[in-house]
C-alpha positions as CSV (number, residue, x, y, z in Angstrom):
1,M,-26.5,25.0,7.1
2,G,-23.5,24.9,9.7
3,K,-23.9,21.3,10.1
4,I,-23.7,20.7,6.6
5,F,-20.0,22.0,6.7
6,D,-19.0,20.6,9.8
7,Y,-16.1,18.5,9.0
8,D,-16.7,16.4,12.1
9,N,-20.0,15.1,10.9
10,N,-20.6,11.5,9.4
11,F,-20.6,12.7,5.7
12,F,-17.2,14.0,5.9
13,A,-15.9,11.3,8.5
14,G,-16.9,8.9,5.7
15,I,-15.4,10.6,2.9
16,S,-12.1,10.7,5.0
17,K,-12.2,7.1,5.5
18,V,-12.7,6.2,1.8
19,S,-9.9,8.5,0.9
20,D,-7.5,6.8,3.3
21,T,-8.6,3.6,2.1
22,I,-7.6,4.5,-1.4
23,I,-4.2,6.0,-0.3
24,L,-3.6,2.8,2.0
25,N,-4.1,0.3,-1.0
26,F,-1.6,2.6,-3.2
27,L,1.0,2.4,-0.7
28,F,0.4,-1.1,0.0
29,V,0.8,-2.1,-3.9
30,I,3.6,0.2,-4.3
31,C,5.4,-1.3,-1.3
32,S,4.7,-4.9,-2.0
33,I,6.4,-4.7,-5.5
34,P,9.8,-5.8,-4.4
35,I,7.9,-9.1,-3.2
36,V,10.0,-9.4,0.0
37,T,8.5,-6.4,1.6
38,I,5.2,-7.6,1.5
39,G,4.9,-9.0,5.0
40,A,6.0,-5.3,6.1
41,S,3.5,-3.7,3.9
42,T,0.7,-5.9,5.2
43,T,1.4,-5.4,8.5
44,A,1.6,-1.5,7.8
45,L,-1.7,-1.7,6.2
46,Y,-3.5,-3.6,8.9
47,C,-2.2,-1.4,11.7
48,V,-3.7,1.8,10.1
49,S,-6.8,0.1,8.9
50,M,-7.4,-1.3,12.8
51,K,-6.8,1.8,14.2
52,S,-9.2,3.5,11.7
53,T,-11.9,1.1,12.5
54,R,-11.5,1.9,16.1
55,D,-12.1,5.4,15.2
56,E,-8.4,6.6,16.2
57,D,-7.0,9.9,14.8
58,V,-4.5,8.7,12.3
59,Y,-2.5,10.2,9.4
60,A,-2.6,7.5,6.9
61,V,0.5,7.9,4.8
62,K,2.8,8.8,8.2
63,E,1.5,6.0,10.3
64,F,1.8,3.5,7.2
65,F,5.6,4.2,7.0
66,K,6.0,4.4,10.7
67,Q,4.5,0.7,11.0
68,F,6.4,-0.4,7.9
69,K,9.8,0.8,9.2
70,Q,8.8,-0.3,12.9
71,N,7.9,-4.0,12.0
72,F,9.7,-4.5,9.0
73,K,12.3,-7.0,10.4
74,Q,9.7,-9.3,12.1
75,S,7.0,-9.1,9.4
76,T,9.7,-9.8,6.7
77,I,11.1,-12.8,8.6
78,I,7.6,-14.2,9.0
79,W,6.5,-13.7,5.3
80,L,9.8,-15.3,4.0
81,I,9.0,-18.1,6.3
82,L,5.5,-18.5,4.9
83,L,6.9,-18.0,1.4
84,L,9.3,-20.9,2.1
85,V,6.5,-23.1,3.1
86,A,4.3,-22.3,0.3
87,S,6.9,-22.9,-2.2
88,F,7.5,-26.4,-0.7
89,I,3.9,-27.2,-0.6
90,G,3.8,-25.9,-4.6
91,L,6.4,-28.1,-5.4
92,D,4.9,-31.0,-3.3
93,F,1.6,-30.6,-5.5
94,Y,3.8,-30.8,-8.7
95,M,5.5,-34.0,-7.4
96,C,2.1,-35.5,-6.7
97,S,1.1,-34.9,-10.3
98,L,3.9,-36.9,-11.5
99,M,3.1,-40.0,-9.1
100,S,1.6,-43.2,-11.1
101,N,-0.5,-44.3,-8.1
102,D,-3.7,-42.2,-8.3
103,I,-5.0,-43.1,-4.9
104,L,-1.6,-42.1,-3.5
105,S,-1.4,-39.0,-5.4
106,T,-4.8,-38.1,-4.4
107,A,-4.0,-38.9,-0.5
108,F,-1.1,-36.7,-0.6
109,K,-3.0,-33.9,-2.3
110,F,-5.4,-34.1,0.4
111,I,-2.8,-33.7,3.0
112,F,-1.1,-30.6,1.1
113,T,-4.4,-29.0,0.8
114,L,-5.3,-29.0,4.4
115,I,-1.7,-27.9,5.0
116,S,-2.3,-24.9,2.3
117,I,-5.6,-24.0,4.3
118,V,-3.8,-23.7,7.6
119,I,-1.2,-21.3,6.0
120,G,-4.1,-19.5,4.7
121,F,-5.4,-19.2,8.3
122,I,-2.1,-17.9,9.6
123,V,-1.7,-15.5,7.0
124,V,-5.0,-13.9,7.9
125,Y,-4.0,-13.5,11.6
126,V,-0.2,-13.2,11.8
127,F,0.6,-9.5,10.2
128,P,-2.5,-7.9,12.2
129,L,-1.0,-9.7,15.4
130,V,2.5,-8.1,14.6
131,A,0.6,-4.9,14.1
132,R,-1.3,-5.1,17.4
133,F,0.8,-6.9,20.1
134,E,4.4,-7.3,20.9
135,N,5.5,-10.8,20.7
136,S,8.2,-13.3,19.8
137,I,8.2,-14.6,16.2
138,K,7.5,-18.1,17.3
139,N,4.5,-17.0,19.7
140,T,3.0,-14.8,17.0
141,L,2.7,-17.7,14.5
142,M,1.2,-20.0,17.3
143,N,-1.2,-17.3,18.2
144,A,-2.1,-17.1,14.8
145,V,-3.0,-20.6,14.3
146,L,-4.7,-21.0,17.7
147,M,-6.8,-17.9,17.0
148,S,-7.9,-19.0,13.4
149,I,-8.9,-22.2,15.0
150,K,-10.8,-20.8,17.9
151,H,-12.6,-17.9,15.7
152,L,-13.2,-20.4,12.8
153,P,-16.3,-18.6,11.6
154,Y,-14.5,-15.3,11.5
155,T,-11.5,-16.8,10.1
156,L,-13.4,-18.5,7.0
157,I,-14.9,-14.9,6.1
158,M,-11.5,-13.3,6.5
159,L,-9.8,-15.9,4.5
160,V,-12.3,-15.7,1.5
161,L,-12.1,-11.7,1.8
162,T,-8.5,-11.9,1.6
163,L,-8.4,-14.3,-1.5
164,M,-10.8,-12.1,-3.5
165,P,-8.4,-9.5,-5.0
166,L,-6.2,-12.2,-6.5
167,G,-9.0,-14.8,-6.7
168,A,-10.8,-12.5,-9.1
169,F,-8.3,-13.2,-11.9
170,V,-9.0,-17.0,-11.6
171,L,-12.9,-16.3,-11.5
172,F,-13.1,-13.3,-13.9
173,G,-9.9,-13.8,-16.1
174,K,-11.3,-12.0,-19.2
175,Y,-11.8,-8.8,-17.1
176,W,-8.0,-8.6,-15.9
177,G,-7.8,-5.0,-16.8
178,Q,-10.7,-4.0,-14.6
179,I,-9.4,-6.2,-11.8
180,V,-6.1,-4.9,-12.0
181,F,-7.4,-1.4,-11.7
182,L,-9.6,-2.3,-8.8
183,D,-6.8,-4.1,-7.0
184,T,-4.5,-1.1,-7.5
185,C,-6.8,1.4,-6.5
186,I,-8.9,0.1,-3.7
187,S,-9.3,-3.9,-3.4
188,F,-6.8,-4.7,-1.0
189,G,-7.7,-1.5,1.3
190,V,-11.4,-2.5,1.4
191,V,-10.7,-6.1,2.4
192,A,-8.4,-4.7,5.2
193,Y,-10.7,-2.5,6.4
194,I,-13.7,-5.1,6.7
195,N,-11.1,-7.4,8.0
196,S,-10.0,-5.1,10.5
197,M,-13.6,-4.5,12.2
198,L,-13.7,-8.6,12.7
199,L,-10.1,-8.6,13.9
200,N,-10.7,-5.5,16.4
201,K,-13.7,-7.5,17.8
202,I,-11.3,-10.7,18.1
203,F,-8.4,-8.9,19.6
204,N,-10.1,-7.0,22.1
205,G,-11.2,-10.3,24.0
206,Y,-7.4,-10.9,24.6
207,I,-6.7,-7.4,25.9
208,E,-6.8,-6.9,29.7
209,D,-8.7,-3.8,30.8
C-alpha cells in the first residue's frame, strides 16, 4: 500500500507534469496577450518544458517568470525582427495578388513561400536556443537556421506541431469554441513538451561533456 501513496512514483510524477503543463499553458497565453511579449513567453515556456523533460526539479510558475524576465530583452528583439519580416512577406504576398502577370506572380509567391518556411524553421529553434544557450542575437538566429537544416526531419515534425494550435482554426473552424478552450488550457503546453523532448536530444549533441 505504501507505494501507492509514494509521491515519487511514476503516477504522481505524471500527474505533476500534466498539471505543470496546464499551468505553463495558462501563463504562456496570459503573458502573450500584449503580442510584443510573445518571444519572452515562448522562451520561458520552452525553458521550463525542456527542464521538465530532462527530469529536473523545477517549480513551473517561479521558473517561468524567472526566465521571462531574464531573457525578455533578447527574446523580444528577436520576436520583433521575425514579426517585421513576416509582415513584409505578408505585404509581398498581397502585392503579388495584384500583379497582372500570372506567371510572374506565381514565381514571386513561390519565392516568398520558401522564405516563409525558413522563418517557420527559425521560430521552431530560436526561442529554445535563447532558453538553453547564451549567445548573441545574430549567432542565435544563424544557429537556428543551421540546426533546422541539419536536423530537417525533426524540424518538420516540430514545425507541424508548432502550427497545430493555430492551424486548427483553419482546418476545423466550425469548432472554434472548443479550439479556443484547448489552446487556452493545454495545447501550447503539450506542443512545447513534445518539442522539448526532440530539442533536448538535438541540443545535447552541441554540449561538450
